[in-house]
C-alpha positions as CSV (number, residue, x, y, z in Angstrom):
1,X,-73.3,6.8,47.8
2,X,-69.9,7.6,49.4
3,X,-67.1,7.6,46.9
4,X,-64.4,5.0,47.6
5,X,-60.8,6.4,47.9
6,X,-58.2,4.7,45.8
7,X,-56.0,3.6,48.7
8,X,-58.9,1.9,50.3
9,X,-59.9,0.2,47.0
10,X,-56.3,-1.0,46.5
11,X,-56.2,-2.5,50.0
12,X,-59.4,-4.4,49.3
13,X,-58.0,-5.7,46.0
14,X,-54.9,-7.0,47.8
15,X,-57.2,-8.8,50.2
16,X,-59.2,-10.3,47.4
17,X,-55.8,-11.7,46.1
18,X,-55.5,-13.7,49.3
19,X,-53.2,-11.4,51.2
20,X,-53.4,-11.9,55.0
21,X,-50.0,-10.5,56.1
22,X,-47.9,-7.5,54.9
23,X,-44.7,-5.9,56.0
24,X,-44.2,-2.2,55.9
25,X,-42.2,0.8,57.0
26,X,-44.7,3.6,56.9
27,X,-44.0,6.8,55.2
28,X,-45.9,9.8,53.9
29,X,-46.4,8.2,50.5
30,X,-48.1,5.0,51.4
31,X,-49.3,5.5,55.0
32,X,-53.0,5.7,54.1
33,X,-52.8,2.4,52.2
34,X,-50.8,0.7,55.0
35,X,-53.4,1.8,57.6
36,X,-56.2,0.6,55.3
37,X,-54.5,-2.7,55.0
38,X,-54.0,-3.1,58.7
39,X,-57.8,-2.5,59.3
40,X,-58.8,-5.4,56.9
41,X,-60.4,-8.3,58.8
42,X,-57.8,-10.9,59.8
43,X,-54.9,-8.9,58.4
44,X,-51.5,-9.1,60.2
45,X,-49.3,-6.0,59.7
46,X,-45.6,-6.1,60.7
47,X,-44.0,-2.6,61.0
48,X,-40.3,-2.9,60.3
49,X,-37.6,-0.5,61.2
50,X,-35.9,-0.6,57.8
51,X,-37.3,-0.8,54.3
52,X,-34.8,-3.5,53.3
53,X,-36.0,-5.5,56.3
54,X,-39.7,-5.1,55.3
55,X,-38.9,-6.7,51.9
56,X,-36.7,-9.5,53.4
57,X,-39.6,-10.3,55.9
58,X,-41.9,-10.6,52.9
59,X,-39.4,-13.0,51.3
60,X,-39.3,-15.1,54.5
61,X,-43.1,-15.1,54.6
62,X,-43.1,-16.5,51.0
63,X,-40.6,-19.2,52.0
64,X,-42.9,-20.3,54.9
65,X,-46.2,-20.2,53.0
66,X,-45.6,-20.4,49.3
67,X,-47.7,-17.2,48.8
68,X,-46.5,-13.9,47.4
69,X,-44.8,-11.8,50.0
70,X,-46.1,-8.2,50.3
71,X,-44.1,-5.2,51.4
72,X,-44.8,-1.5,51.2
73,X,-42.5,1.6,51.3
74,X,-42.6,5.3,50.7
75,X,-41.1,7.0,47.7
76,X,-37.5,8.2,47.1
77,X,-35.2,7.0,49.9
78,X,-37.8,4.7,51.2
79,X,-37.7,2.9,47.9
80,X,-33.9,3.0,47.3
81,X,-33.4,1.2,50.6
82,X,-35.1,-1.9,49.1
83,X,-32.8,-2.5,46.3
84,X,-30.6,-5.3,47.8
85,X,-33.6,-7.4,48.9
86,X,-35.4,-6.7,45.6
87,X,-32.3,-7.9,43.6
88,X,-32.0,-11.0,45.9
89,X,-35.7,-11.8,45.2
90,X,-35.1,-11.5,41.4
91,X,-32.1,-13.9,41.5
92,X,-34.1,-16.4,43.7
93,X,-37.3,-16.0,41.6
94,X,-39.3,-15.1,44.7
95,X,-42.9,-13.7,44.1
96,X,-42.5,-10.5,46.0
97,X,-44.7,-7.5,45.5
98,X,-43.6,-4.0,46.7
99,X,-46.3,-1.3,46.8
100,X,-44.0,1.7,46.6
101,X,-45.4,5.2,46.7
102,X,-44.1,7.5,44.0
103,X,-43.6,11.3,44.1
104,X,-46.8,13.3,43.6
105,X,-48.0,13.5,40.0
106,X,-49.2,17.0,40.6
107,X,-45.9,18.4,41.7
108,X,-43.4,20.1,39.4
109,X,-40.6,19.5,41.9
110,X,-40.3,17.1,44.9
111,X,-37.4,16.7,47.3
112,X,-37.4,12.8,47.2
113,X,-37.8,12.4,43.5
114,X,-35.8,9.5,41.9
115,X,-36.4,7.4,38.8
116,X,-37.9,4.4,40.5
117,X,-38.6,2.7,37.2
118,X,-34.9,2.7,36.2
119,X,-33.8,1.4,39.6
120,X,-36.4,-1.4,39.5
121,X,-35.5,-2.4,36.0
122,X,-31.8,-2.5,36.9
123,X,-32.6,-5.2,39.5
124,X,-34.5,-7.3,36.9
125,X,-37.8,-6.8,38.7
126,X,-41.1,-5.9,36.9
127,X,-42.2,-2.3,37.2
128,X,-45.7,-1.1,37.0
129,X,-46.3,2.7,36.8
130,X,-49.6,3.3,38.4
131,X,-50.5,6.6,36.7
132,X,-54.1,6.1,35.8
133,X,-56.8,6.2,38.4
134,X,-59.1,4.3,36.1
135,X,-56.6,1.4,35.9
136,X,-55.6,1.2,39.6
137,X,-57.3,-2.2,40.2
138,X,-56.0,-3.6,36.9
139,X,-52.5,-2.7,38.1
140,X,-53.0,-5.0,41.2
141,X,-54.1,-7.8,38.9
142,X,-51.0,-7.4,36.8
143,X,-48.8,-7.3,39.9
144,X,-50.1,-10.6,41.2
145,X,-50.1,-12.2,37.8
146,X,-46.5,-11.4,37.2
147,X,-45.3,-12.3,40.7
148,X,-47.2,-15.7,40.9
149,X,-47.1,-16.9,37.3
150,X,-43.7,-15.6,36.2
151,X,-42.2,-15.9,39.7
152,X,-40.8,-12.5,39.3
153,X,-40.7,-9.6,41.9
154,X,-42.9,-6.6,41.1
155,X,-42.8,-3.0,42.1
156,X,-46.2,-1.3,41.9
157,X,-45.3,2.4,42.0
158,X,-48.2,4.9,42.5
159,X,-47.9,8.7,43.0
160,X,-49.2,9.2,46.4
161,X,-51.4,12.1,45.6
162,X,-53.3,9.8,43.2
163,X,-53.9,7.3,46.0
164,X,-56.0,9.9,47.8
165,X,-58.3,10.5,44.8
166,X,-61.8,8.9,44.5
167,X,-61.8,5.6,42.6
168,X,-63.5,6.4,39.2
169,X,-66.9,5.0,38.7
170,X,-66.9,1.7,36.8
171,X,-63.4,0.6,37.8
172,X,-63.6,-3.1,38.5
173,X,-61.1,-5.5,40.0
174,X,-60.5,-8.7,38.0
175,X,-58.5,-11.0,40.3
176,X,-55.3,-12.5,38.9
177,X,-56.7,-16.0,39.4
178,X,-59.0,-15.3,36.4
179,X,-56.1,-14.9,34.0
180,X,-53.3,-17.1,35.3
181,X,-53.2,-20.2,33.0
182,X,-54.1,-23.4,34.7
183,X,-51.4,-25.6,33.3
184,X,-51.0,-29.3,34.0
185,X,-47.5,-30.7,34.6
186,X,-45.7,-31.3,31.3
187,X,-45.0,-35.0,30.7
188,X,-41.6,-36.0,29.1
189,X,-41.2,-37.0,25.5
190,X,-41.2,-40.8,25.0
191,X,-37.9,-40.7,23.2
192,X,-36.3,-38.7,26.0
193,X,-37.5,-41.2,28.5
194,X,-36.0,-44.1,26.6
195,X,-32.7,-42.3,26.3
196,X,-32.6,-41.3,29.9
197,X,-33.4,-44.9,31.0
198,X,-30.5,-46.2,28.8
199,X,-28.1,-43.7,30.2
200,X,-29.0,-44.5,33.8
201,X,-29.0,-48.2,33.3
202,X,-25.6,-48.1,31.5
203,X,-23.8,-46.0,34.1
204,X,-21.5,-47.6,36.6
205,X,-21.3,-44.6,38.9
206,X,-24.5,-42.7,38.5
207,X,-25.7,-39.9,40.9
208,X,-29.1,-38.2,40.8
209,X,-29.3,-34.6,42.0
210,X,-32.7,-33.2,43.1
211,X,-33.3,-29.5,43.2
212,X,-36.0,-27.0,44.2
213,X,-38.1,-28.0,41.2
214,X,-38.2,-31.6,42.4
215,X,-39.3,-30.5,45.8
216,X,-42.0,-28.2,44.3
217,X,-43.4,-31.0,42.1
218,X,-43.4,-33.6,44.9
219,X,-40.9,-35.8,43.0
220,X,-38.9,-36.9,46.0
221,X,-40.2,-40.4,46.4
222,X,-40.2,-41.0,42.6
223,X,-36.6,-39.9,42.4
224,X,-35.7,-42.1,45.3
225,X,-37.4,-45.1,43.7
226,X,-35.6,-44.4,40.4
227,X,-32.2,-44.3,42.2
228,X,-32.9,-47.5,44.0
229,X,-33.9,-49.2,40.7
230,X,-30.7,-48.1,38.9
231,X,-28.2,-48.3,41.8
232,X,-27.6,-44.5,41.7
233,X,-26.6,-42.4,44.6
234,X,-28.8,-39.4,45.7
235,X,-27.8,-35.8,46.2
236,X,-29.5,-32.4,46.3
237,X,-28.9,-28.8,45.6
238,X,-28.6,-26.4,48.6
239,X,-32.2,-25.3,48.5
240,X,-33.4,-28.9,48.4
241,X,-31.0,-30.0,51.2
242,X,-32.4,-32.7,53.5
243,X,-34.7,-34.3,51.0
244,X,-33.0,-37.7,51.1
245,X,-31.2,-37.5,54.4
246,X,-33.0,-40.6,55.6
247,X,-31.6,-42.7,52.7
248,X,-28.4,-44.8,53.3
249,X,-27.0,-43.7,49.9
250,X,-27.7,-40.0,50.1
251,X,-24.4,-38.1,49.9
252,X,-26.0,-34.7,50.7
253,X,-25.5,-31.4,49.0
254,X,-23.9,-31.1,45.6
255,X,-21.5,-28.2,45.0
256,X,-19.7,-25.7,47.2
257,X,-21.4,-27.0,50.3
258,X,-20.6,-30.7,49.6
259,X,-19.3,-32.9,52.4
260,X,-15.9,-34.5,52.0
261,X,-17.4,-37.8,51.2
262,X,-19.6,-36.2,48.5
263,X,-16.7,-34.4,46.9
264,X,-14.8,-37.6,46.6
265,X,-17.7,-39.6,45.3
266,X,-18.8,-37.0,42.7
267,X,-15.2,-36.9,41.4
268,X,-15.6,-40.5,40.1
269,X,-19.2,-40.2,38.8
270,X,-19.7,-41.2,35.2
271,X,-23.3,-40.0,34.9
272,X,-25.2,-37.2,36.7
273,X,-28.9,-36.7,36.3
274,X,-30.2,-33.4,37.6
275,X,-33.9,-33.3,38.3
276,X,-35.6,-30.0,38.8
277,X,-32.2,-28.4,39.4
278,X,-30.8,-25.5,37.4
279,X,-27.1,-26.6,37.8
280,X,-25.8,-23.2,38.9
281,X,-22.1,-22.4,39.2
282,X,-22.2,-23.3,42.9
283,X,-24.1,-26.6,42.4
284,X,-21.4,-27.8,40.0
285,X,-18.5,-26.1,41.9
286,X,-17.5,-24.1,38.8
287,X,-17.5,-27.3,36.7
288,X,-15.0,-29.1,39.0
289,X,-17.5,-31.3,40.9
290,X,-18.0,-34.1,38.4
291,X,-15.6,-33.6,35.6
292,X,-15.8,-37.1,34.2
293,X,-19.6,-37.4,34.1
294,X,-22.1,-37.2,31.3
295,X,-24.8,-34.8,32.5
296,X,-28.6,-34.9,31.8
297,X,-31.0,-32.2,33.1
298,X,-34.7,-32.5,33.6
299,X,-36.3,-29.1,34.1
300,X,-39.4,-27.1,33.2
301,X,-37.1,-24.5,31.5
302,X,-33.7,-26.1,30.9
303,X,-31.0,-23.7,30.0
304,X,-28.1,-24.7,27.7
305,X,-25.9,-21.9,29.0
306,X,-26.1,-21.5,32.8
307,X,-24.0,-18.7,34.4
308,X,-21.3,-18.9,31.7
309,X,-21.1,-22.7,31.5
310,X,-22.7,-25.4,29.4
311,X,-25.3,-26.8,31.8
312,X,-25.6,-30.4,30.5
313,X,-25.1,-32.8,27.6
314,X,-28.7,-33.9,27.4
315,X,-31.9,-32.0,28.2
316,X,-35.5,-33.0,29.0
317,X,-38.1,-30.2,29.2
318,X,-40.7,-31.7,31.5
319,X,-42.1,-32.0,35.0
320,X,-39.7,-33.5,37.5
321,X,-42.1,-36.0,39.1
322,X,-43.7,-37.2,35.8
323,X,-40.2,-37.7,34.3
324,X,-38.9,-39.7,37.3
325,X,-42.0,-41.9,37.2
326,X,-41.8,-42.4,33.5
327,X,-38.0,-43.3,33.5
328,X,-38.6,-45.6,36.5
329,X,-41.3,-47.5,34.5
330,X,-39.0,-47.7,31.4
331,X,-36.0,-48.9,33.4
332,X,-37.8,-51.7,35.3
333,X,-36.6,-55.1,34.2
334,X,-33.5,-53.8,32.5
335,X,-30.1,-55.0,33.7
336,X,-28.2,-52.1,35.4
337,X,-24.4,-51.6,35.4
338,X,-24.1,-49.5,38.6
339,X,-21.5,-50.6,41.1
340,X,-21.3,-47.4,43.1
341,X,-23.5,-48.5,46.0
342,X,-21.4,-50.5,48.5
343,X,-21.6,-51.3,52.2
344,X,-18.3,-49.5,52.7
345,X,-19.7,-46.3,51.1
346,X,-22.9,-46.5,53.2
347,X,-20.8,-46.8,56.3
348,X,-18.7,-43.8,55.3
349,X,-21.7,-41.6,54.7
350,X,-22.8,-42.2,58.3
351,X,-19.5,-42.2,60.0
352,X,-17.4,-39.6,58.3
353,X,-17.7,-36.0,59.6
354,X,-18.9,-33.2,57.4
355,X,-15.4,-31.7,57.9
356,X,-12.7,-33.8,59.5
357,X,-10.0,-31.1,59.6
358,X,-8.4,-30.9,63.0
359,X,-8.2,-27.5,64.5
360,X,-6.7,-26.3,67.8
361,X,-9.6,-24.4,69.4
362,X,-8.7,-21.7,71.8
363,X,-9.7,-22.1,75.5
364,X,-13.1,-20.5,76.3
365,X,-14.2,-20.6,72.6
366,X,-16.3,-23.1,70.7
367,X,-15.8,-25.1,67.5
368,X,-18.6,-23.9,65.2
369,X,-19.0,-27.4,63.8
370,X,-19.7,-28.8,67.2
371,X,-22.0,-25.9,68.1
372,X,-24.2,-26.6,65.0
373,X,-24.3,-30.3,65.7
374,X,-25.4,-29.6,69.3
375,X,-28.2,-27.4,68.0
376,X,-29.2,-30.0,65.5
377,X,-29.6,-32.5,68.4
378,X,-31.6,-30.2,70.6
379,X,-34.0,-28.3,68.2
380,X,-36.8,-30.6,67.0
381,X,-37.2,-31.5,63.4
382,X,-40.6,-29.9,63.0
383,X,-39.0,-26.4,63.5
384,X,-38.4,-23.9,60.7
385,X,-34.7,-23.1,60.3
386,X,-33.6,-19.9,58.6
387,X,-30.0,-19.9,57.4
388,X,-27.7,-16.9,57.3
389,X,-25.4,-16.4,54.4
390,X,-21.9,-15.8,55.9
391,X,-18.8,-17.9,56.2
392,X,-20.4,-20.3,58.8
393,X,-23.4,-21.1,56.6
394,X,-21.6,-24.2,55.4
395,X,-21.8,-25.7,58.8
396,X,-25.6,-25.2,59.4
397,X,-26.3,-26.4,55.8
398,X,-25.1,-29.8,57.0
399,X,-27.9,-30.2,59.6
400,X,-29.5,-33.6,59.0
401,X,-33.0,-35.0,58.5
402,X,-34.7,-31.6,58.2
403,X,-37.2,-31.1,55.4
404,X,-36.2,-28.6,52.7
405,X,-39.6,-27.1,53.1
406,X,-38.6,-26.1,56.7
407,X,-35.0,-25.0,55.9
408,X,-34.9,-21.5,54.4
409,X,-31.9,-19.9,52.7
410,X,-31.4,-17.0,50.3
411,X,-27.9,-17.2,48.8
412,X,-28.6,-16.3,45.1
413,X,-27.3,-12.8,45.4
414,X,-24.7,-13.5,48.1
415,X,-25.9,-10.6,50.4
416,X,-25.5,-11.0,54.1
417,X,-27.8,-9.2,56.6
418,X,-31.2,-10.2,55.4
419,X,-31.6,-13.4,57.4
420,X,-32.8,-11.8,60.6
421,X,-35.7,-10.1,58.8
422,X,-36.4,-13.3,56.8
423,X,-36.7,-15.2,60.1
424,X,-39.2,-12.5,61.3
425,X,-41.3,-13.1,58.1
426,X,-41.2,-16.9,58.7
427,X,-42.1,-16.4,62.4
428,X,-45.0,-14.1,61.5
429,X,-46.4,-16.7,59.1
430,X,-46.1,-19.6,61.5
431,X,-47.0,-17.9,64.7
432,X,-45.9,-20.7,67.0
433,X,-42.4,-19.7,68.0
434,X,-40.9,-22.8,66.4
435,X,-38.4,-20.8,64.2
436,X,-34.7,-20.8,64.6
437,X,-32.3,-18.4,62.9
438,X,-28.6,-19.3,62.7
439,X,-26.4,-16.5,61.4
440,X,-23.1,-14.8,62.1
441,X,-22.5,-11.7,64.2
442,X,-21.9,-9.5,61.2
443,X,-25.2,-10.5,59.5
444,X,-27.3,-10.0,62.6
445,X,-25.7,-6.6,63.5
446,X,-26.4,-5.2,60.0
447,X,-30.1,-4.9,60.8
448,X,-30.1,-5.3,64.6
449,X,-32.8,-2.6,64.9
450,X,-35.3,-5.3,63.9
451,X,-34.8,-6.8,67.4
452,X,-37.0,-3.9,68.4
453,X,-39.6,-5.0,65.8
454,X,-39.5,-8.5,67.3
455,X,-40.3,-7.2,70.8
456,X,-42.9,-4.6,69.7
457,X,-44.8,-7.1,67.5
458,X,-44.6,-9.9,70.1
459,X,-42.9,-12.3,67.7
460,X,-41.3,-15.4,69.3
461,X,-38.1,-16.5,67.6
462,X,-34.9,-18.2,68.6
463,X,-31.8,-16.4,67.2
464,X,-28.5,-18.3,67.4
465,X,-25.4,-16.2,66.6
466,X,-22.1,-17.8,65.7
467,X,-20.0,-15.0,67.0
468,X,-16.4,-14.9,65.8
469,X,-16.1,-11.1,66.2
470,X,-15.3,-10.6,62.5
471,X,-16.5,-10.9,58.9
472,X,-15.4,-14.6,58.7
473,X,-15.0,-15.0,55.0
474,X,-12.9,-11.9,54.7
475,X,-10.5,-12.8,57.5
476,X,-9.8,-16.2,56.0
477,X,-9.3,-14.8,52.5
478,X,-6.9,-12.2,53.9
479,X,-5.0,-14.8,55.9
480,X,-4.8,-17.0,52.8
481,X,-3.2,-14.1,50.9
482,X,-0.8,-13.2,53.7
483,X,-2.5,-9.9,54.4
484,X,-3.2,-8.3,57.8
485,X,-6.7,-9.4,58.7
486,X,-7.2,-7.0,61.6
487,X,-9.4,-4.5,59.6
488,X,-12.0,-7.3,59.3
489,X,-12.0,-8.1,63.0
490,X,-14.2,-6.1,65.4
491,X,-14.3,-8.0,68.6
492,X,-17.2,-10.1,69.9
493,X,-20.2,-8.1,70.8
494,X,-22.2,-9.2,73.8
495,X,-25.4,-10.4,72.1
496,X,-26.9,-11.4,75.4
497,X,-26.7,-7.8,76.6
498,X,-27.9,-6.6,73.2
499,X,-31.0,-8.9,73.5
500,X,-31.8,-7.6,77.0
501,X,-31.4,-4.0,75.8
502,X,-34.1,-4.6,73.3
503,X,-36.4,-6.3,75.9
504,X,-35.6,-9.8,74.8
505,X,-34.0,-12.8,76.5
506,X,-30.3,-13.5,76.0
507,X,-27.7,-16.1,76.9
508,X,-24.0,-16.5,76.2
509,X,-23.4,-20.2,75.5
510,X,-20.1,-21.4,76.9
511,X,-20.9,-25.0,77.4
512,X,-22.8,-26.9,74.7
513,X,-24.1,-29.2,77.4
514,X,-26.3,-26.3,78.6
515,X,-28.4,-26.3,75.4
516,X,-31.1,-28.7,76.5
517,X,-31.7,-26.6,79.6
518,X,-31.7,-23.4,77.5
519,X,-34.1,-24.9,75.0
520,X,-36.6,-25.9,77.7
521,X,-36.4,-22.4,79.1
522,X,-37.1,-20.9,75.7
523,X,-40.0,-23.3,75.1
524,X,-41.6,-22.2,78.4
525,X,-41.3,-18.5,77.7
526,X,-43.3,-16.2,75.5
527,X,-40.3,-14.0,74.4
528,X,-37.8,-14.2,71.6
529,X,-34.3,-15.1,72.7
530,X,-30.7,-14.8,71.4
531,X,-28.1,-17.5,72.1
532,X,-24.6,-16.1,71.7
533,X,-22.0,-18.7,70.7
534,X,-18.5,-17.4,70.9
535,X,-16.7,-19.4,68.3
536,X,-13.1,-19.8,67.2
537,X,-12.1,-18.0,64.0
538,X,-9.6,-20.8,63.3
539,X,-12.1,-23.1,61.6
540,X,-12.2,-22.6,57.9
541,X,-15.2,-24.0,56.1
542,X,-14.5,-26.5,53.3
543,X,-16.4,-24.2,51.0
544,X,-14.0,-21.4,51.6
545,X,-11.0,-23.8,51.5
546,X,-12.1,-24.6,47.9
547,X,-12.4,-20.9,47.1
548,X,-8.9,-20.2,48.3
549,X,-7.4,-23.3,46.7
550,X,-6.6,-25.0,50.0
551,X,-9.2,-27.7,49.9
């Protein structure tokens, strides 16, 4: 019987864990594993041009599928290039698994040696040192267990000379599904339900905020019914944006990305119920969003101290959907005190702009707010949208009636540059070309080499660049401080020409009325495309105005 080599056995173990797509930048350390993976039946392999991008693609794949994202890199500099994406995944609790080669165990000295364990632990990710040939398959089980059950990124680091050894006889692969606890959703305590019902029924200006946990548990309808029964308004965190857009009393995103009408309404709230929302610093706008409100939080793991602030006044540790349904049952038949829902407010929610600030836009340039609204009108609602993280991200966060399951954003670490690769991961998962990335010029240029990946891999994707020729957040902060902003300005690159240089399609959008024609052209083609919107840098997002104290 031919002995099985460890790298082959590892590839087979990943497949048994349900992996059908992986993202890699091949190096000496893990090239045999990557090739073995690519030869697995039904496997899709995306070869990136940068290790950071390979990891960000895996994050995008997770957002699109809910499955763990898989990336692989070589040792030393190959691994150090992943740190930003790895840290972002830790902050966002993304189940990301990086198979990273490590320096040869049989070498006394190696040029690319670095302490990968220390680097991994500094990010907060879980580190597995794959030092034992006998335990190689058990390491895979641990990696998938930690990633999927703990929702924590994992680095599986294996000396690459060990990968080429025969798999020891008797080594077995116990899939992680055999050890991941099958837990039912946790129902709320009866006393907590009674108290929450009393708080909601007694509030005159209640608002319910749904977060990512509410989306994951399928609690949207139950929360909406509860709000209707108690006269509360509806809102969401940024990751859950769009969940209630169809509702006449949904005020949109809570926090730094709140619309003007939402900021004004939250200021008068006397009770806020957060369901499946962690109430981060940005969700509560540093504690300034609803200063008069009593706050209750429903979460599977409520935290009393969240990012340096007290999170809430009252906590319920339970499933979002079960809690909303239980409180709805308890509150039925009770008189409610809410007076916050009025016809006038419903009209303002519809009629008032996301940002009504008047700006004198230069000739030949576009208002980014209008550009995003035009895109929102043209691109169908069943498309996946990947959001960049720069200054203009506020504007595309306001796109309406788009499911949070189709709107992908990674802001937990505040790193720009990953969104192009994330969009590639989403597009690789979907495979239908119905994916739109909206990002700034600075973010797209950071990893523009991945445009070659898009062409080579035949990935269809629409890339919309809001091009102000600068790092937008920095120029507005410098201007606010009265400092010369020219070092943050670089001129508007011609993304249409850049696209063609990489073998893609490209158009410079000068008239928003051209978008329907451009969209039809993209739909009929088989090639990825970049739309280059030359926007004015005079428009300051409300989020940044709050930061600088001017809004």
